[in-house]
N, C-alpha and C positions, 0 to 999 in steps of 0.2 A: 733758100729752103724755108718756105713759110707755113707749109700746111702739112701737118702730120695725121696720118690715119693710124688710130691705136686700136689694135686687135689683141685681145678683147679686154675690156675694162673690169677685171676681178678687183679685189682689194688692193693689190700692188698697182695693177694698170691704171685704176682710176686715180690713185695718188700721183703717179708719174704723169698722167694726162693733166692734172691740176698744175703740176710744176711747169710743165711746157706752156699751158695757157697763161700762167703767171708771167712767163718770159714774153708774152705778146704773140705767141704763135696761134694759128688757127688749128684746133685740135678737133677732128672728126671721127665718127666711129659709125657701124652699122648695126641697127637693133634688131634686124631680121633674125628670127629663131633664138633670141636672147630672152633671159628671164626678167621677170619684173624687178628682182633684187638687182640685176645687172644694170637695168634702165635707171633705176634709183641712184646707183652709184654714179653712173655716167652724167646724170643731171646734176648731181651735187657737186660734181668736179668741174662743171661748165663746159662739158664736151658737147659739140653739135652732132646731132643725130641726122644722118643722111639715109637712114633706112637700109639700103642694100650695100653689100660689099662692093658691087660694081661701081655704085656712085661714089662711095668714099675713096676708091682708088682712083677714080677719074679726076679727082681735084688735088690728089696728094703727091707731095714731093718726097715724103719719108713715109714708110710703113714701119711700125713699131710692133713686133710681136711680142706679147707678154701673156703666156697661157700656160696651163699645166703641161708637163713634159711629153705626155703621151700624144698631145695634139700638134706638136710643133712641126713636124714634118708635113702633115696632112695640110695644115694651113698654109705653109709655104708653097705647096703644091697648087693649092686654090688660088692663091694671089698670083702665082706664076701663070695660072691658066687664063686669068683676065688680062695678060699682056703687060703687067705693071713693070715699068721701066726706070723708076726713081731709085731711091736708096731704101733697101730693106735691112732692117735691124732685127736680129733675132736676139732677144733677151731672156731666153728661157733657160731653165736648169737642165741642160742636156749635155751629152758628152763631147768632146772635140770631135769624135767620128761623126756623130749626128749632125753637128754643127757644119761640117765640111760637105756632108751630103746635102744639107739645106742650101748651103752657098752655091753649089752645083746647080741646083734646081732654079734658083732665083735668077742666077747669072746667065742661065741657058734662055731666059726670057728678056736678057739684056737689062736687067736690073744690076745695081751696085750692091754688093753685100758687105755688111758690118756685123761683127760679132760682138755681143754684149753679155755681160754677167753681173746681175744686181746682188749687191751684199748689203744686208741691213733690213730694217723694218720699212714698211710703206713710208715714203718720204712726206709725211704731212707736216704743217707748220709746227716748228718746234723740235722736229725730228730730222736729222740728216742721214742719208745713206750714200752709197757709191755705186756708180756703174762703170765697169771696167769695159774698155772698148778695144778692139784689135781688128786688123785688116786695113785695106788701103786707104779708106777715108776716115779713119778712126778719129784723127785729130779734128777734122771738119765737123764731124758729128759732136764731139766733145764740147765744141763751141756753142752748139744749140742749147745745151744745158747749163752754160755758164750763169752763175748767180742764183741758181735754184737751190732747192732743198736736196737735190740729187747731184752730187758731185760726180762729174764725169772725168775718168781717169784714162787717157789712152795708153796702150801698152805697145812696146816694140814687138813685132812678130806678126805673122799672118792670122787670119781668121782661125779660131780654135784656142788661141792663147786666152782670150777672156773667159771663155767657157771652162777651160782647164783650171784657171784661178779659182773660178766659182765652185768647181767640183771639189778641188782641194779643200777649200774653206768648209763646204757644207759636209764633206766626208767626216770632218771632226765635229762640227757644231750638231748636226742632226743625227750623225751616226752615234756620237756619244750620248746623246739624249735617249736613243733607243736602247743602248747597251746598258745604261745606268739603270733604267727603268726595268729591264729584264733581270738584272741582278737583284733588284728589290724583289721581283716575282720569285725567283729562286730562293732567296733568303726566306721570304714568307712560306713558301712550301716546305722548306727544310726546318722551320721553326727557330731560325737564328737571326731573324731580322733586327730585333732589339740589340742583340750583341754586335751585329754589324754596324748599326748606327752608332753605338758607343765607341767602337774602334774608330769608325770614320771620324768621329768628333775629336778624337786624340791625335790621329795621324794624317787625316785627309779632311780638315774641317769645312772645306767648301763643298763636299760630296753630298751630305744630307739633303740640302736644299737643291742642289743641282739635280739630284736623282729624282725630284718631284716636277721638274719642269715640263715633263710629258703631260701632266695634268691639263696645263694651260694651252697645249698644242694639240691634244687628242682630237678635237672637232676638225681640225684641218690636216690631220696626219694622212689622210687619203690623198691629198696633193703630193705627198712625199714619196709615195710608192714608186712612181716612175723616176723620180729623181734619184733615189738610192739605186735602182736597177741601172740608170745611166752612169752613176758613179762606179758601180761594180764593173760595168763594161769599159769604163776609163781605166781601172786598175788592171783589167785582164789584158787590155790593148798595150799596156806598158810592161806585161810580163810579170805582174803582180797578182796575188790572189784577190779574187773578188767577192769571196765568201762573206766577209764582214758585212758588206753592204746588201748583199742578197738576203742575209739574215735580218738586217734592218728593215728591208722592203717587206718581209714576211711579218715582222712585228707590227709595222704600220698598217699592213692590210687588215691585221686583226681588230684594228681600232676603227674599221670603217662604221661600225655601229654607232659611233658618237657623232658621226657628220650631221651637221645642222642642228645639233642639240642647242638648248637656250643657255645651259649653265656648263661650266667645266666639271667633268666627273672627278670623283675622289680617286686618290692613287690606287686604293684597294680595288676600284671598279676597272681601272686600267690593267692592273696585274691579273686580275681574274680574266679579263677579255684576252691577255697574252697567253695565259695557259689554257683557255678554251680552244684556241686555234683559230686559223682563218676559216671562213664559211666554205671555201673550196680548196682543195689540195692539189698541187701539182704532181705530175707523174715523176716516180723516181728519177733522178739524174736530169730532169728538164730544167732549163733556165728561162727566166722571163726577162728578156732584155730589148727595150725598145729600139736599141741601136744595132741589133743583129741585122746583117745585110739583107737576108731574105725577108726578115719582118718589115724592114723598111719599103722594099719593093711592094709589099701587100698592104700598106698603110691605106686606111679609109679615105675616100675622096673628099670627105668634108670633116672638119674638127667637130667634136662631140664633147659635151660636158658631162660631168658627174661620174658617180661611182659605177653605175651600169655601164656607161661607155668604157670606163677603165677595164672592167671585166671582160667585156666583148673583146676589146683590143688585146688584152693578155691572152685570151683564149686563142685568138688568131696567131699571136706570136708563138705560143706553145705548139699549136699544130705545125707551124712552118719549122720549128726547131726539131720536131720529132721526125721529120722526113729524112729519108736516106740521103 
């Protein structure tokens, strides 16, 4: 396995591509319909542009999918539609149920499926992260990353195990970030923020700083909406309440206005955005879960980027869930 088609090189994907290139693998990608910023990242990572997805798949032994959660299933369907029969690795922040659905899609096209879950920041020089792998060829794929900044850890168990671990990890890290920032918003609204911070300093000294982490993350919080919905679906599939992370998804949706900003907002701006609410409200009792079976069947034929695409896909999910 010497050629990897990486789809699509965002901040994380480009860093992973550079890791694989450093291992001596040929890393290709498809620039068709991609932005100038994506092209710049891919070029900086030393990835080879083959223009179209069809050409990239034609030379690839491995496809590595690293994209926002809302597009993972559509991207897998697009790859399967081209008849790719190598190894397909889904390394997106999605629920085990969505992962297993993706596995069925690519295996129907005679590809081999491996589930992946990345934990940590983009693995640039001086920074190491982990990719957990599960499924039949997890150990073979782990060897592909050996010696790079992305440590590959194969797990015992079928496809879905790696994504379950990622969901559990992010349920705390990103879920807690949203919760703490929302607490600050409530304390400000009630006029007790200063008193709360003093109490935290005495009894929970790590929380004042931890509660401001959201300011550094606000500009990319739109990427976490789908991830929180996938985590909520994972909890509910296990017979646990998913409301914690549906609320976190709602909070991150309220930060969409900071997308593509040049500087991190102040905490006061974040908490004000929380209290203003999301641009669009869901109907009472409705749920937005990208892993809902009917929503999966109606996923778009092609992967689309950005906030507008997320809103369109969320509207489709909402309509499907409201049907009797």
